[in-house]
VEXVEXMAR-973557 format. One record per residue (C-alpha): residue number from 0; x, y, z. Coordinates in Angstrom, 2 decimals, always signed. Last residue first. Example, Ala and Ser with C-alpha at 12.3 -4.5 7.8 and 13.67 -1.06 7.14 Angstrom:
REM VEXVEXMAR-973557
  num        X        Y        Z
    1   +13.67    -1.06    +7.14
    0   +12.30    -4.50    +7.80
REM end
This chain:
REM VEXVEXMAR-973557
  num        X        Y        Z
   72    +8.57  -100.45   -20.43
   71    +5.10  -101.85   -21.13
   70    +3.16   -99.83   -18.56
   69    +4.64   -96.53   -19.67
   68    +3.73   -97.31   -23.29
   67    +0.02   -97.48   -22.40
   66    +0.14   -94.14   -20.60
   65    +1.64   -92.45   -23.65
   64    +5.24   -91.31   -23.76
   63    +5.62   -87.90   -25.41
   62    +7.87   -87.72   -28.49
   61   +11.26   -86.11   -29.14
   60   +13.57   -86.66   -32.08
   59   +17.07   -85.48   -33.05
   58   +17.85   -83.46   -29.91
   57   +21.34   -81.98   -30.30
   56   +20.12   -78.42   -30.98
   55   +18.13   -78.49   -27.71
   54   +21.32   -79.03   -25.73
   53   +20.74   -81.42   -22.84
   52   +21.52   -81.01   -19.13
   51   +21.29   -84.15   -17.03
   50   +19.81   -85.15   -13.66
   49   +20.43   -88.80   -12.80
   48   +19.51   -92.41   -13.51
   47   +21.65   -92.69   -16.64
   46   +18.96   -94.22   -18.86
   45   +16.14   -92.66   -16.79
   44   +17.42   -89.16   -17.53
   43   +15.95   -86.53   -15.19
   42   +15.79   -83.34   -17.17
   41   +17.49   -80.02   -17.64
   40   +17.03   -77.97   -20.80
   39   +19.18   -76.20   -23.35
   38   +19.26   -73.39   -25.93
   37   +16.52   -70.94   -24.93
   36   +16.13   -72.24   -21.37
   35   +14.15   -75.16   -19.94
   34   +13.72   -76.70   -16.50
   33   +11.93   -79.86   -15.32
   32   +12.08   -82.36   -18.16
   31   +11.34   -86.05   -17.55
   30   +13.45   -88.28   -19.74
   29   +13.50   -91.61   -21.55
   28   +16.64   -91.86   -23.63
   27   +17.65   -93.20   -27.02
   26   +21.32   -92.64   -27.74
   25   +23.43   -91.33   -30.63
   24   +27.18   -90.73   -30.44
   23   +28.41   -87.76   -32.47
   22   +31.10   -86.67   -30.00
   21   +29.00   -83.75   -28.69
   20   +26.12   -86.10   -27.88
   19   +23.27   -86.90   -30.29
   18   +19.90   -87.50   -28.66
   17   +16.84   -89.56   -29.59
   16   +14.23   -88.72   -26.98
   15   +11.30   -90.49   -25.37
   14    +9.41   -88.04   -23.16
   13    +7.68   -88.42   -19.79
   12    +4.73   -86.19   -19.08
   11    +4.03   -83.85   -16.14
   10    +1.35   -81.91   -18.05
    9    +3.09   -78.52   -17.88
    8    +6.57   -80.05   -18.10
    7    +5.61   -82.08   -21.17
    6    +4.13   -78.95   -22.76
    5    +7.39   -77.03   -22.24
    4    +9.42   -79.83   -23.81
    3    +7.07   -80.09   -26.79
    2    +7.12   -76.31   -27.24
    1   +10.93   -76.30   -27.32
    0   +11.00   -78.96   -30.03
REM end
């Protein structure tokens, strides 16, 4: 998971993420990561329209967005 986040920052890629919050709620988010630590990372969340901090342990799935998918959404 950490390597995927670091790679997306290196290549300036968007990511689609399935995330579980501290209350157990699950959301799908499109993000652009810009800072990462051992246990969390900061990213711009397009769902909320602002900078957010996410715990890496709460990320359920993470995939890069391809160019074709960017045009559709």
